[in-house]
C-alpha positions as CSV (number, residue, x, y, z in Angstrom):
1,Y,88.0,32.7,-58.9
2,A,87.5,30.4,-61.9
3,L,85.4,27.3,-61.8
4,W,83.7,25.2,-64.4
5,H,80.2,26.2,-65.5
6,E,78.9,22.8,-64.4
7,N,79.5,23.7,-60.8
8,L,77.8,27.1,-60.7
9,L,74.8,25.9,-58.7
10,F,77.3,24.9,-55.9
11,V,78.5,28.4,-55.8
12,A,75.1,29.8,-54.8
13,T,75.3,28.0,-51.5
14,L,78.7,29.3,-50.5
15,R,79.2,31.6,-47.6
16,S,82.1,33.9,-47.4
17,E,83.5,36.5,-45.0
18,T,84.4,38.6,-48.0
19,D,82.1,39.9,-50.7
20,V,81.9,37.7,-53.8
21,T,80.3,38.7,-57.1
22,A,79.5,36.0,-59.6
23,L,79.6,36.8,-63.3
24,I,76.5,35.1,-64.8
25,S,75.5,35.2,-68.5
26,R,72.4,37.0,-69.8
27,H,71.2,33.7,-71.4
28,A,67.9,32.2,-70.3
29,D,69.6,29.6,-68.0
30,G,71.7,32.4,-66.5
31,E,68.5,34.1,-65.3
32,L,67.5,31.1,-63.2
33,L,71.1,30.8,-61.8
34,A,71.1,34.6,-61.0
35,Q,67.8,34.3,-59.1
36,V,69.0,31.3,-57.1
37,S,72.3,33.1,-56.3
38,R,70.6,36.2,-55.1
39,W,68.3,34.2,-53.0
40,F,71.3,32.7,-51.2
41,G,72.8,36.2,-50.9
42,L,75.4,36.1,-53.6
43,R,75.8,39.3,-55.6
44,T,75.7,38.9,-59.4
45,V,76.9,40.8,-62.5
46,R,75.2,39.8,-65.8
47,G,77.1,39.4,-69.0
48,S,79.3,37.1,-71.1
49,S,81.5,37.2,-74.2
50,G,78.4,37.1,-76.5
51,R,76.0,39.3,-74.5
52,G,76.7,42.3,-72.3
53,G,80.4,41.5,-71.6
54,V,81.5,45.2,-71.8
55,D,78.6,46.3,-69.5
56,A,79.5,43.5,-67.0
57,M,83.2,44.6,-67.1
58,E,82.2,48.2,-66.4
59,E,79.9,47.2,-63.6
60,F,82.6,45.0,-62.0
61,L,85.2,47.7,-62.3
62,T,82.9,50.1,-60.4
63,L,82.9,47.5,-57.6
64,G,86.7,47.9,-57.5
65,K,88.6,46.1,-54.8
66,R,85.5,45.6,-52.6
67,T,84.6,42.2,-54.0
68,H,86.1,39.0,-55.4
69,L,84.9,37.9,-58.8
70,L,83.8,34.4,-59.6
71,V,83.8,33.4,-63.3
72,A,83.0,30.2,-65.2
73,P,85.5,30.6,-68.1
74,D,83.9,27.7,-70.2
75,G,80.5,29.3,-70.2
76,P,77.8,30.2,-71.1
77,L,77.8,27.8,-74.1
78,G,81.0,25.8,-73.9
79,P,82.8,23.8,-75.0
80,R,82.8,22.1,-71.6
81,R,86.0,22.5,-69.5
82,Q,87.8,24.7,-72.0
83,V,88.9,28.1,-70.8
84,K,88.1,31.0,-73.1
85,R,90.6,33.9,-73.6
86,G,88.1,36.4,-72.1
87,L,89.2,35.5,-68.5
88,I,92.8,36.0,-69.4
89,Y,92.2,39.5,-70.9
90,L,90.0,40.4,-67.9
91,A,92.9,39.5,-65.6
92,S,95.4,41.4,-67.8
93,W,93.3,44.6,-68.0
94,T,92.3,44.7,-64.3
95,G,95.4,43.3,-62.6
96,I,93.2,40.8,-60.8
97,S,94.8,37.4,-60.2
98,I,93.2,34.2,-61.2
99,V,92.5,31.5,-58.6
100,P,91.7,28.1,-60.3
101,L,89.0,26.1,-58.4
102,G,88.0,22.4,-58.7
103,V,84.8,21.0,-57.3
104,G,83.9,17.4,-56.7
105,F,80.7,15.8,-55.3
106,H,80.5,12.4,-53.6
107,R,77.1,11.9,-55.2
108,A,75.4,14.2,-57.8
109,W,73.0,14.0,-60.6
110,R,74.2,15.3,-64.0
111,L,72.0,17.1,-66.4
112,N,71.9,16.2,-70.0
113,S,73.3,19.7,-71.0
114,W,76.4,20.8,-72.8
115,D,78.2,21.3,-69.4
116,R,76.7,18.3,-67.6
117,M,75.6,20.6,-64.8
118,A,76.0,19.0,-61.4
119,L,73.2,18.8,-58.9
120,P,74.5,17.5,-55.6
121,K,72.3,14.8,-54.1
122,P,71.1,15.5,-50.5
123,W,73.8,15.0,-47.9
124,S,76.4,14.6,-50.5
125,T,80.0,15.5,-49.6
126,V,81.3,18.5,-51.6
127,T,85.0,19.0,-52.0
128,C,86.7,22.2,-53.3
129,V,90.4,22.3,-54.3
130,V,92.1,25.7,-54.8
131,G,94.9,25.8,-57.2
132,P,97.9,28.2,-57.2
133,I,97.3,31.9,-57.9
134,I,98.0,32.9,-61.5
135,R,99.0,36.5,-62.3
136,V,98.6,37.7,-65.8
137,P,100.8,40.6,-66.8
138,S,99.2,43.7,-68.4
139,A,99.4,44.4,-72.1
140,I,99.7,40.8,-73.3
141,N,99.5,39.7,-76.9
142,R,97.5,36.8,-78.4
143,A,100.3,34.3,-78.0
144,D,100.7,35.2,-74.3
145,S,97.0,35.0,-73.8
146,D,97.0,31.4,-75.2
147,H,99.8,30.4,-72.9
148,Y,98.0,31.8,-69.8
149,R,94.7,30.3,-71.0
150,Q,96.3,26.8,-71.2
151,L,97.9,27.3,-67.8
152,V,94.6,28.2,-66.2
153,E,92.8,25.3,-68.0
154,Q,95.5,22.9,-66.9
155,N,95.3,24.1,-63.2
156,M,91.5,23.9,-63.2
157,A,91.7,20.4,-64.6
158,I,94.2,19.3,-61.9
159,A,92.1,20.9,-59.1
160,T,88.9,19.3,-60.5
161,S,90.5,15.9,-60.7
162,A,91.8,16.2,-57.2
163,A,88.4,17.4,-55.8
164,E,86.5,14.6,-57.6
165,A,89.0,12.0,-56.2
166,W,88.8,13.3,-52.6
167,A,85.0,13.4,-52.8
168,A,85.1,9.7,-53.9
169,G,87.3,8.9,-50.8
170,E,90.6,8.7,-52.7
171,K,93.9,10.4,-51.8
172,P,95.1,12.1,-55.0
173,A,98.7,13.1,-55.6
174,I,98.7,16.7,-57.0
175,T,101.5,18.1,-59.1
176,W,100.9,21.7,-60.3
177,P,102.6,23.0,-63.5
178,A,105.4,25.5,-63.1
179,P,104.1,29.1,-63.4
180,L,104.9,31.1,-66.5
181,K,107.5,33.8,-66.1
182,S,106.0,37.2,-66.6
């Protein structure tokens, strides 16, 4: 599952019938998020493209098919709402499908951070929109990874826009882009 870094605090409160593991950076802000996530019972793996990414990948691979992975592909340092290629390569190497998520809050505070982290206000309505599953073929090249990166980013943007509209009481029309042929 892929969602924007700004919504990671929302994830800590989720409950699921299946095991979910969140990939959280080893940066200082990631430590706070990891502690909050564990307090809510969410398993975490620590690492990012800049710190401990290989270790995180190995740890996740040992978990195998027993868990779903949750990733913020624009983190840990941005730019905001721009998918990095690491998610695409992870999906290609592991065969794991990407499920784009969008989150919207009826009322939320926004931090003055690079990602404008959302803190939902008490009793705020939270809406989550799930986009179409994206399957990345194995052994892709850089051009293919860019195409899939753009597709994931576009689907996450559509899901986010729809979730924010629904949370604001609107009824959005959603048109998903055509999937790439693999």
